[in-house]
ChimeraX commands (.cxc) that place a marker at each C-alpha (Angstrom):
marker #1 position 4.13,68.54,-24.45 radius 0.5
marker #1 position 1.43,67.87,-27.14 radius 0.5
marker #1 position 1.86,64.18,-27.13 radius 0.5
marker #1 position 1.32,63.32,-23.45 radius 0.5
marker #1 position -2.42,62.59,-23.89 radius 0.5
marker #1 position -1.63,60.26,-26.51 radius 0.5
marker #1 position 0.93,58.58,-24.60 radius 0.5
marker #1 position -1.45,58.35,-21.69 radius 0.5
marker #1 position -3.84,56.68,-23.88 radius 0.5
marker #1 position -1.12,54.16,-25.04 radius 0.5
marker #1 position -0.02,53.46,-21.70 radius 0.5
marker #1 position -3.59,52.70,-20.21 radius 0.5
marker #1 position -4.18,50.46,-23.28 radius 0.5
marker #1 position -1.07,48.58,-22.41 radius 0.5
marker #1 position -2.35,47.61,-19.18 radius 0.5
marker #1 position -6.08,47.54,-19.92 radius 0.5
marker #1 position -6.00,45.51,-22.98 radius 0.5
marker #1 position -3.87,42.28,-21.78 radius 0.5
marker #1 position -5.94,42.19,-18.68 radius 0.5
marker #1 position -9.19,42.01,-20.62 radius 0.5
marker #1 position -7.70,39.71,-23.33 radius 0.5
marker #1 position -6.40,37.38,-20.56 radius 0.5
marker #1 position -9.77,37.51,-18.53 radius 0.5
marker #1 position -11.88,36.68,-21.57 radius 0.5
marker #1 position -9.64,33.94,-23.00 radius 0.5
marker #1 position -9.50,32.47,-19.54 radius 0.5
marker #1 position -13.42,32.46,-19.24 radius 0.5
marker #1 position -13.59,31.12,-22.66 radius 0.5
marker #1 position -11.49,28.17,-21.86 radius 0.5
marker #1 position -13.50,27.64,-18.70 radius 0.5
marker #1 position -16.65,27.66,-20.48 radius 0.5
marker #1 position -15.60,24.89,-22.73 radius 0.5
marker #1 position -18.54,23.42,-24.56 radius 0.5
marker #1 position -20.99,24.41,-22.34 radius 0.5
marker #1 position -21.02,28.31,-22.03 radius 0.5
marker #1 position -23.70,29.78,-19.82 radius 0.5
marker #1 position -26.15,32.62,-21.01 radius 0.5
marker #1 position -23.72,35.19,-19.18 radius 0.5
marker #1 position -20.67,33.74,-21.22 radius 0.5
marker #1 position -22.79,33.88,-24.50 radius 0.5
marker #1 position -23.60,37.50,-24.02 radius 0.5
marker #1 position -19.90,38.26,-22.91 radius 0.5
marker #1 position -18.56,36.71,-26.07 radius 0.5
marker #1 position -21.12,38.15,-28.40 radius 0.5
marker #1 position -20.70,41.65,-26.63 radius 0.5
marker #1 position -16.85,41.04,-27.32 radius 0.5
marker #1 position -17.29,40.70,-31.09 radius 0.5
marker #1 position -19.74,43.62,-31.51 radius 0.5
marker #1 position -17.88,46.09,-29.42 radius 0.5
marker #1 position -14.62,45.74,-31.41 radius 0.5
marker #1 position -16.77,46.32,-34.61 radius 0.5
marker #1 position -18.25,49.48,-32.85 radius 0.5
marker #1 position -14.79,50.73,-31.72 radius 0.5
marker #1 position -13.30,50.36,-35.20 radius 0.5
marker #1 position -16.14,52.35,-36.89 radius 0.5
marker #1 position -16.12,55.13,-34.07 radius 0.5
marker #1 position -12.16,55.34,-34.61 radius 0.5
marker #1 position -12.42,55.74,-38.10 radius 0.5
marker #1 position -15.25,58.51,-37.94 radius 0.5
marker #1 position -13.34,60.42,-35.40 radius 0.5
marker #1 position -9.99,60.27,-37.19 radius 0.5
marker #1 position -12.01,61.34,-40.35 radius 0.5
marker #1 position -13.66,64.27,-38.48 radius 0.5
marker #1 position -10.23,65.32,-37.11 radius 0.5
marker #1 position -8.66,65.40,-40.60 radius 0.5
marker #1 position -11.67,67.37,-42.03 radius 0.5
marker #1 position -11.50,69.74,-39.08 radius 0.5
marker #1 position -7.87,70.34,-39.85 radius 0.5
marker #1 position -8.46,70.82,-43.54 radius 0.5
marker #1 position -11.34,73.27,-43.08 radius 0.5
marker #1 position -9.21,75.47,-40.53 radius 0.5
marker #1 position -6.39,75.46,-42.94 radius 0.5
marker #1 position -8.80,76.37,-45.91 radius 0.5
marker #1 position -10.34,79.24,-43.89 radius 0.5
marker #1 position -7.24,80.57,-42.93 radius 0.5
marker #1 position -5.97,80.66,-46.41 radius 0.5
marker #1 position -9.08,82.06,-47.87 radius 0.5
marker #1 position -9.07,84.76,-44.95 radius 0.5
marker #1 position -5.54,85.87,-45.99 radius 0.5
marker #1 position -3.88,84.44,-42.80 radius 0.5
marker #1 position -0.54,82.82,-42.90 radius 0.5
marker #1 position -1.56,80.51,-39.97 radius 0.5
marker #1 position -2.37,77.71,-42.23 radius 0.5
marker #1 position 1.49,77.28,-42.91 radius 0.5
marker #1 position 1.82,76.23,-39.19 radius 0.5
marker #1 position -0.37,73.28,-39.93 radius 0.5
marker #1 position 1.92,72.36,-42.93 radius 0.5
marker #1 position 5.16,72.97,-40.93 radius 0.5
marker #1 position 4.07,70.86,-38.10 radius 0.5
marker #1 position 2.40,67.76,-39.47 radius 0.5
marker #1 position 3.42,65.65,-36.42 radius 0.5
marker #1 position 1.01,67.80,-34.43 radius 0.5
marker #1 position -1.72,67.17,-36.74 radius 0.5
marker #1 position -0.94,63.33,-36.90 radius 0.5
marker #1 position -0.81,63.30,-33.14 radius 0.5
marker #1 position -4.21,64.75,-32.90 radius 0.5
marker #1 position -5.76,62.52,-35.47 radius 0.5
marker #1 position -3.95,59.46,-33.60 radius 0.5
marker #1 position -5.42,60.72,-30.37 radius 0.5
marker #1 position -9.05,60.81,-31.80 radius 0.5
marker #1 position -8.60,57.53,-33.28 radius 0.5
marker #1 position -7.39,55.88,-30.08 radius 0.5
marker #1 position -10.06,57.30,-27.78 radius 0.5
marker #1 position -12.83,54.73,-28.58 radius 0.5
marker #1 position -10.32,51.82,-27.94 radius 0.5
marker #1 position -9.08,53.64,-24.55 radius 0.5
marker #1 position -12.67,54.05,-23.21 radius 0.5
marker #1 position -13.93,50.73,-24.09 radius 0.5
marker #1 position -10.84,48.99,-22.96 radius 0.5
marker #1 position -10.76,50.92,-19.49 radius 0.5
marker #1 position -14.54,50.20,-18.99 radius 0.5
marker #1 position -14.14,46.47,-19.87 radius 0.5
marker #1 position -11.15,46.24,-17.44 radius 0.5
marker #1 position -13.16,47.78,-14.59 radius 0.5
marker #1 position -16.10,45.61,-15.28 radius 0.5
marker #1 position -14.21,42.42,-15.67 radius 0.5
marker #1 position -12.16,42.96,-12.55 radius 0.5
marker #1 position -15.32,42.71,-10.69 radius 0.5
marker #1 position -16.59,39.73,-12.48 radius 0.5
marker #1 position -15.87,36.23,-11.48 radius 0.5
marker #1 position -14.13,34.03,-14.07 radius 0.5
marker #1 position -16.64,31.08,-13.67 radius 0.5
marker #1 position -20.09,32.49,-14.68 radius 0.5
marker #1 position -23.11,31.43,-12.60 radius 0.5
marker #1 position -25.13,28.71,-14.21 radius 0.5
marker link #1:1,2 radius 0.2
marker link #1:2,3 radius 0.2
marker link #1:3,4 radius 0.2
marker link #1:4,5 radius 0.2
marker link #1:5,6 radius 0.2
marker link #1:6,7 radius 0.2
marker link #1:7,8 radius 0.2
marker link #1:8,9 radius 0.2
marker link #1:9,10 radius 0.2
marker link #1:10,11 radius 0.2
marker link #1:11,12 radius 0.2
marker link #1:12,13 radius 0.2
marker link #1:13,14 radius 0.2
marker link #1:14,15 radius 0.2
marker link #1:15,16 radius 0.2
marker link #1:16,17 radius 0.2
marker link #1:17,18 radius 0.2
marker link #1:18,19 radius 0.2
marker link #1:19,20 radius 0.2
marker link #1:20,21 radius 0.2
marker link #1:21,22 radius 0.2
marker link #1:22,23 radius 0.2
marker link #1:23,24 radius 0.2
marker link #1:24,25 radius 0.2
marker link #1:25,26 radius 0.2
marker link #1:26,27 radius 0.2
marker link #1:27,28 radius 0.2
marker link #1:28,29 radius 0.2
marker link #1:29,30 radius 0.2
marker link #1:30,31 radius 0.2
marker link #1:31,32 radius 0.2
marker link #1:32,33 radius 0.2
marker link #1:33,34 radius 0.2
marker link #1:34,35 radius 0.2
marker link #1:35,36 radius 0.2
marker link #1:36,37 radius 0.2
marker link #1:37,38 radius 0.2
marker link #1:38,39 radius 0.2
marker link #1:39,40 radius 0.2
marker link #1:40,41 radius 0.2
marker link #1:41,42 radius 0.2
marker link #1:42,43 radius 0.2
marker link #1:43,44 radius 0.2
marker link #1:44,45 radius 0.2
marker link #1:45,46 radius 0.2
marker link #1:46,47 radius 0.2
marker link #1:47,48 radius 0.2
marker link #1:48,49 radius 0.2
marker link #1:49,50 radius 0.2
marker link #1:50,51 radius 0.2
marker link #1:51,52 radius 0.2
marker link #1:52,53 radius 0.2
marker link #1:53,54 radius 0.2
marker link #1:54,55 radius 0.2
marker link #1:55,56 radius 0.2
marker link #1:56,57 radius 0.2
marker link #1:57,58 radius 0.2
marker link #1:58,59 radius 0.2
marker link #1:59,60 radius 0.2
marker link #1:60,61 radius 0.2
marker link #1:61,62 radius 0.2
marker link #1:62,63 radius 0.2
marker link #1:63,64 radius 0.2
marker link #1:64,65 radius 0.2
marker link #1:65,66 radius 0.2
marker link #1:66,67 radius 0.2
marker link #1:67,68 radius 0.2
marker link #1:68,69 radius 0.2
marker link #1:69,70 radius 0.2
marker link #1:70,71 radius 0.2
marker link #1:71,72 radius 0.2
marker link #1:72,73 radius 0.2
marker link #1:73,74 radius 0.2
marker link #1:74,75 radius 0.2
marker link #1:75,76 radius 0.2
marker link #1:76,77 radius 0.2
marker link #1:77,78 radius 0.2
marker link #1:78,79 radius 0.2
marker link #1:79,80 radius 0.2
marker link #1:80,81 radius 0.2
marker link #1:81,82 radius 0.2
marker link #1:82,83 radius 0.2
marker link #1:83,84 radius 0.2
marker link #1:84,85 radius 0.2
marker link #1:85,86 radius 0.2
marker link #1:86,87 radius 0.2
marker link #1:87,88 radius 0.2
marker link #1:88,89 radius 0.2
marker link #1:89,90 radius 0.2
marker link #1:90,91 radius 0.2
marker link #1:91,92 radius 0.2
marker link #1:92,93 radius 0.2
marker link #1:93,94 radius 0.2
marker link #1:94,95 radius 0.2
marker link #1:95,96 radius 0.2
marker link #1:96,97 radius 0.2
marker link #1:97,98 radius 0.2
marker link #1:98,99 radius 0.2
marker link #1:99,100 radius 0.2
marker link #1:100,101 radius 0.2
marker link #1:101,102 radius 0.2
marker link #1:102,103 radius 0.2
marker link #1:103,104 radius 0.2
marker link #1:104,105 radius 0.2
marker link #1:105,106 radius 0.2
marker link #1:106,107 radius 0.2
marker link #1:107,108 radius 0.2
marker link #1:108,109 radius 0.2
marker link #1:109,110 radius 0.2
marker link #1:110,111 radius 0.2
marker link #1:111,112 radius 0.2
marker link #1:112,113 radius 0.2
marker link #1:113,114 radius 0.2
marker link #1:114,115 radius 0.2
marker link #1:115,116 radius 0.2
marker link #1:116,117 radius 0.2
marker link #1:117,118 radius 0.2
marker link #1:118,119 radius 0.2
marker link #1:119,120 radius 0.2
marker link #1:120,121 radius 0.2
marker link #1:121,122 radius 0.2
marker link #1:122,123 radius 0.2
marker link #1:123,124 radius 0.2
marker link #1:124,125 radius 0.2
view
């Protein structure tokens, strides 16, 4: 089934993202008005990684769309009728674009969940 990889990404994100958010919000609340240097680094990294993930996601989706368009164009120029398959199955193309767009979020959320699972909520001062 072509959607299996995308469903797996979404399933992983549905577990990892709430854990990461909960850990960070708890840590933010515990830091209160006196965050440690480790807390400040975590909070700054949190903001920057979201901007980076969004940029990577948009670029990956754009690259996948360009790839699909080039494949269709080259098939059409070569006289092949295979480009009709892409037009006849837009859900498969959309799934490929979605998979590529979710990949940066999936990777970062998974890495954060693994890292934060080993990080104490109260930072050492």
